[in-house]
Structures are given as C-alpha cells and as structure tokens.
Backbone bond lengths (Angstrom), bond angles and torsions (degrees), N, CA, C in turn:
res aa  C-N    CA-C-N  psi(-1)  N-CA   C-N-CA  omega(-1)  CA-C   N-CA-C  phi
1 X - - - 1.437 - - 1.518 106.63 -
2 X 1.340 116.11 138.41 1.443 121.39 177.74 1.532 107.66 -110.01
3 X 1.340 113.31 144.24 1.445 119.69 -177.40 1.521 107.51 -139.80
4 X 1.308 117.98 134.03 1.477 121.57 177.14 1.526 111.11 114.51
5 X 1.333 113.93 -165.77 1.454 121.32 -172.49 1.543 110.76 -91.60
6 X 1.334 116.57 130.89 1.457 121.43 176.12 1.505 107.53 -106.56
7 X 1.324 115.69 109.06 1.483 120.33 -175.15 1.513 112.23 -65.36
8 X 1.351 118.38 -32.17 1.423 120.50 -178.64 1.534 112.46 -66.02
9 X 1.297 117.05 -45.27 1.474 120.76 -176.82 1.542 111.63 -97.91
10 X 1.317 117.11 -6.42 1.471 123.19 -179.02 1.525 111.54 59.97
11 X 1.354 115.90 39.98 1.470 122.25 -179.14 1.521 108.42 -115.54
12 X 1.310 117.51 134.99 1.449 123.51 173.47 1.528 109.07 -105.81
13 X 1.330 116.86 111.51 1.488 121.93 -178.15 1.488 109.75 -90.48
14 X 1.334 116.90 132.47 1.478 123.16 179.41 1.506 109.58 -131.99
15 X 1.340 116.29 161.87 1.456 121.37 171.47 1.534 105.73 -94.85
16 X 1.329 114.59 140.80 1.490 118.69 -179.20 1.508 110.43 -129.16
17 X 1.333 116.92 136.64 1.446 120.59 -179.48 1.538 110.54 -71.94
18 X 1.338 113.89 160.21 1.485 120.33 170.10 1.500 109.12 -80.78
19 X 1.333 117.34 155.77 1.443 122.85 175.71 1.552 110.41 -61.55
20 X 1.312 117.20 -43.03 1.476 123.21 176.83 1.489 108.38 -158.39
21 X 1.335 116.98 175.09 1.486 120.54 -178.00 1.534 110.18 -67.31
22 X 1.345 117.60 -23.11 1.463 121.61 179.31 1.552 113.68 -98.21
23 X 1.332 116.08 -11.45 1.468 121.92 -174.45 1.512 109.84 -123.85
24 X 1.324 119.46 102.54 1.457 120.11 -176.94 1.513 115.99 -81.41
25 X 1.343 118.41 12.58 1.452 120.05 178.24 1.562 108.80 -72.14
26 X 1.289 117.05 167.33 1.435 122.00 -173.70 1.496 113.33 -57.40
27 X 1.353 116.38 131.77 1.455 122.81 177.53 1.496 111.65 -92.76
28 X 1.305 116.64 -164.53 1.478 121.71 -175.63 1.529 113.15 -103.71
29 X 1.330 118.89 -2.26 1.459 120.44 -179.12 1.554 109.88 -114.56
30 X 1.345 115.18 133.79 1.458 121.10 178.07 1.534 108.13 -129.64
31 X 1.337 114.16 153.21 1.479 121.59 172.70 1.514 106.55 -128.97
32 X 1.337 115.69 132.00 1.441 119.09 178.58 1.506 112.74 -155.44
33 X 1.337 114.08 175.91 1.441 121.31 175.48 1.493 107.87 -111.12
34 X 1.321 116.22 129.75 1.470 122.39 -179.37 1.489 110.58 -119.10
35 X 1.336 114.44 143.98 1.464 121.49 179.34 1.527 108.90 -109.95
36 X 1.291 115.97 113.92 1.499 120.66 171.73 1.526 103.81 -121.42
37 X 1.313 118.63 -126.38 1.477 119.49 172.91 1.528 108.83 -69.96
38 X 1.348 116.26 -35.83 1.431 123.96 175.85 1.528 110.08 -121.38
39 X 1.299 114.76 155.52 1.501 119.13 174.49 1.495 106.90 -77.24
40 X 1.339 117.06 133.41 1.460 124.14 -177.51 1.503 111.19 -131.60
41 X 1.329 116.54 144.54 1.459 119.54 167.01 1.515 107.64 -98.23
42 X 1.335 117.42 135.93 1.457 121.53 -172.02 1.506 110.09 -134.13
43 X 1.314 117.00 132.62 1.464 122.81 167.54 1.509 108.62 -105.44
44 X 1.327 116.68 126.95 1.480 121.34 -177.20 1.523 108.50 -118.31
45 X 1.328 116.29 144.58 1.463 123.51 171.65 1.497 105.86 -123.48
46 X 1.355 115.67 120.09 1.460 123.09 -177.47 1.533 110.24 53.67
47 X 1.303 115.95 38.94 1.472 121.63 174.70 1.515 113.98 84.74
48 X 1.314 120.30 -11.11 1.446 123.77 -178.98 1.531 110.80 -97.63
49 X 1.340 118.00 134.16 1.450 119.95 -179.63 1.544 111.12 -64.05
50 X 1.309 117.15 128.98 1.466 121.28 175.98 1.528 112.00 -111.07
51 X 1.339 116.25 -21.29 1.458 122.49 177.20 1.475 108.39 -150.89
52 X 1.355 115.63 136.13 1.454 121.30 179.94 1.521 108.01 -139.49
53 X 1.311 115.82 132.40 1.436 121.16 176.24 1.536 106.76 -118.89
54 X 1.349 116.53 119.39 1.451 119.27 -172.85 1.518 113.34 -83.55
55 X 1.287 119.72 -47.49 1.430 119.67 -174.34 1.495 111.01 -90.18
56 X 1.322 116.17 103.68 1.439 121.78 178.11 1.524 110.40 -114.73
57 X 1.283 115.50 145.42 1.434 119.94 175.32 1.554 107.01 -83.04
58 X 1.288 115.91 121.95 1.476 119.04 -175.63 1.494 109.18 -111.30
59 X 1.339 114.40 128.29 1.455 120.82 175.51 1.487 108.26 -113.64
60 X 1.302 117.49 126.32 1.470 122.60 -178.98 1.528 105.99 -103.54
61 X 1.349 113.01 122.55 1.451 118.20 177.76 1.519 109.91 -112.72
62 X 1.296 118.30 142.68 1.441 119.89 178.98 1.553 111.71 -66.85
63 X 1.327 115.99 139.44 1.479 118.93 -179.99 1.497 111.03 -117.45
C-alpha cells in the first residue's frame, strides 16, 4: 500500500474511513501525509485537521 504524495503522477494517496461497519462508502475521517515546508501526517474530520504531527521520519525508496 502506498500513502502520501506521488510527484510523478501528482496524486496524494490517503486512508479514508468507512461511513459505518455496514456501509463501506466514504466516511468523514481521513489520514494522510502532506508536504508543506515540512512533511506532516494529518488526520482530518470533515476536511478540517484534527491532529497533525510535524516531525516525521521520511524514507525515500526508488520507484
């Protein structure tokens, strides 16, 4: 599984919650990696950041 921003395809991959245990459609909570000045992991609820971790260890692997 890949998570985060792919510069080649310009796609940001995130994990998204289910609406409920019986309904696998998109829920309101997401987790992703964002690149600003620093790389951050962010949990969002209804699009608003609820948790942000600034200092992440980043490993770059060749693709």
